[in-house]
C-alpha positions in Angstrom: -45.1 -39.3 27.5 -41.8 -40.1 29.0 -38.6 -42.8 28.3 -41.0 -45.6 29.5 -43.9 -44.9 27.2 -42.9 -48.0 25.0 -40.8 -51.6 26.8 -38.1 -51.8 24.6 -34.5 -52.4 25.1 -32.1 -49.7 25.2 -28.0 -49.5 24.6 -26.4 -46.3 26.5 -24.0 -44.7 24.6 -20.1 -44.7 26.7 -19.2 -41.6 25.7 -21.2 -38.4 26.6 -22.7 -36.7 23.3 -22.0 -39.7 21.0 -24.8 -40.6 18.0 -28.3 -42.0 19.4 -29.9 -44.6 16.7 -33.4 -45.5 17.0 -34.9 -49.0 15.7 -38.0 -49.8 14.4 -39.0 -54.0 14.2 -41.4 -54.4 11.5 -45.0 -56.5 12.0 -44.3 -59.3 14.4 -41.2 -58.3 15.4 -39.9 -57.0 18.2 -37.7 -55.2 20.5 -34.3 -57.7 20.0 -35.1 -57.4 15.8 -33.2 -55.0 14.6 -31.2 -54.1 18.1 -27.9 -55.8 17.8 -27.9 -55.1 14.1 -28.0 -51.0 15.2 -25.3 -52.2 17.8 -22.6 -53.8 14.7 -23.8 -50.4 12.5 -23.1 -48.4 15.0 -20.7 -49.4 17.8 -20.0 -46.2 19.3 -23.5 -45.0 19.3 -27.2 -45.5 21.9 -29.3 -47.4 20.4 -33.1 -47.3 21.6 -35.2 -50.1 20.1 -38.9 -49.5 20.6 -41.8 -52.5 20.5 -45.0 -51.2 18.5 -47.8 -51.7 21.5 -50.2 -52.2 18.2 -51.3 -55.5 18.3 -52.7 -57.2 15.0 -53.7 -60.8 15.8 -50.9 -61.2 18.4 -48.2 -59.7 15.7 -46.9 -56.2 17.3 -46.8 -53.0 15.2 -46.5 -49.3 16.0 -50.1 -48.5 14.6 -53.3 -49.5 13.1 -54.6 -50.7 9.7 -57.6 -52.0 8.4 -55.8 -54.5 5.4 -53.0 -54.6 3.4 -52.0 -51.3 2.5 -54.8 -49.2 4.4 -54.1 -46.9 7.5 -55.8 -46.2 10.4 -55.0 -43.0 9.2 -56.2 -41.2 12.8 -54.5 -44.4 14.5 -51.4 -43.3 13.2 -51.4 -39.4 13.6 -52.5 -40.4 17.6 -49.5 -43.0 17.2 -47.1 -40.7 15.5 -47.6 -38.0 18.2 -47.0 -40.7 20.9 -43.7 -42.0 19.2 -42.3 -38.0 18.3 -43.0 -37.8 22.8 -40.8 -41.0 23.4 -37.7 -40.5 20.7 -37.8 -36.7 22.5 -37.6 -38.1 26.0 -34.7 -40.0 24.9 -32.5 -37.5 22.9 -33.0 -35.3 25.8 -31.5 -37.7 28.5 -28.8 -38.8 25.2 -28.3 -35.1 24.1 -26.2 -36.9 21.3 -24.1 -35.5 18.0 -26.9 -36.7 15.8 -30.0 -39.2 15.4 -30.1 -41.2 13.5 -33.1 -44.1 12.9 -33.6 -47.5 11.1 -36.7 -49.2 10.4 -38.3 -52.0 8.9 -41.9 -52.1 7.3 -44.1 -51.1 9.1 -40.6 -49.9 11.8 -39.8 -48.2 8.1 -42.9 -46.6 8.1 -44.1 -44.5 11.9 -40.0 -44.0 11.5 -41.5 -42.1 8.2 -44.6 -40.6 9.5 -42.7 -39.4 12.4 -40.1 -37.6 10.7 -43.1 -35.8 8.1 -45.2 -34.5 11.1 -41.4 -33.6 13.5 -38.4 -33.3 11.2 -36.1 -31.6 13.9 -36.0 -34.6 15.6 -33.6 -37.2 13.0 -30.6 -36.2 11.2 -30.7 -39.3 9.3 -33.0 -42.2 8.7 -33.2 -45.8 6.5 -36.5 -46.6 5.9 -36.0 -50.7 4.5 -39.4 -51.5 2.3 -41.4 -48.3 3.4 -45.4 -47.8 2.5 -46.6 -44.2 2.5 -50.0 -44.5 0.5 -50.8 -40.8 0.6 -49.1 -37.3 -0.6 -47.0 -35.6 2.4 -48.1 -32.3 2.4 -44.5 -30.3 1.9 -42.4 -30.3 4.9 -39.7 -27.4 5.2 -37.7 -28.8 7.9 -36.5 -31.9 5.5 -34.3 -30.0 3.9 -31.1 -30.9 4.4 -31.2 -34.0 5.7 -30.2 -37.5 4.5 -32.0 -40.6 3.6 -31.7 -44.2 2.4 -34.3 -46.3 1.3 -34.5 -50.1 0.1 -36.8 -51.8 -1.4 -37.4 -54.7 -4.4 -38.7 -54.5 -7.4 -41.5 -57.3 -6.7 -42.5 -56.5 -3.7 -46.2 -56.5 -3.5 -46.9 -55.3 -0.8 -44.7 -52.0 -0.6 -45.2 -51.6 -4.5 -42.0 -50.3 -6.5 -44.7 -47.2 -7.8 -45.2 -46.2 -4.1 -41.3 -46.2 -3.7 -40.4 -44.0 -6.1 -43.2 -41.4 -4.8 -41.6 -41.2 -1.3 -38.4 -41.0 -3.2 -39.2 -38.0 -5.9 -41.4 -36.5 -2.4 -37.9 -36.6 0.0 -35.8 -35.0 -3.3 -38.2 -32.7 -4.3 -38.1 -30.9 0.0 -34.6 -30.8 -0.4 -33.5 -34.6 1.5 -30.3 -35.9 -0.3 -32.2 -39.4 -1.0 -31.0 -42.8 -2.0 -33.1 -45.2 -3.2 -31.4 -48.7 -3.6 -33.4 -51.6 -5.2 -33.4 -55.7 -5.1 -35.3 -57.3 -7.5 -36.8 -59.1 -4.8 -39.7 -58.7 -2.5 -40.4 -57.8 0.6 -37.0 -59.8 2.3 -34.3 -57.9 3.5 -31.3 -59.0 1.2 -27.2 -58.4 1.5 -27.6 -56.0 -0.9 -29.3 -53.4 0.7 -27.0 -54.6 4.4 -23.9 -53.4 2.2 -26.1 -50.6 1.3 -27.2 -49.1 4.8 -23.5 -50.3 5.7 -22.0 -47.7 3.4 -25.1 -45.0 4.6 -23.3 -45.3 8.2 -19.9 -44.9 7.2 -20.9 -41.2 5.4 -22.9 -40.7 8.5 -22.5 -37.3 9.9 
């Protein structure tokens, strides 16, 4: 895999050693969905925004599923490995001071999967409405990372109990974890944006 293994949009930081931010869209989105948001969040950072290479009835995703909340785990493993290679290739070129990931829904899920498998690739992550419907194995490499999870208490796509389980898992691995709820469902609300901006201001 190379830096061009995914169709993507990129912004190269002006200063060497700047942070590098990867942004991952939700189902049906593309590399433009969070690119400008990422630029506003971290104007000094490099930005890499890949497009998922799986099509679900024409909607771009990062891995296959067989139903709502039912993942093709073999495909997820392959796509996680491919994404990790893509991220590693961009890190090697940028040589950033830190690496931050931001993903929404399906994008949060591929970001979480990469972190669980290869925790050394990211220093911090913002997971908006993630769904990890399996029990991850212990991962000592996560200790010391920072993660923000945002979620809706009425989210039927990402049930709150599973969101809480993910947060509890991360805390048990030594991750500095912040879980921010809003009163709605799967949509992104302004309170999440405020929480994300605060999290980024406190970034390494």
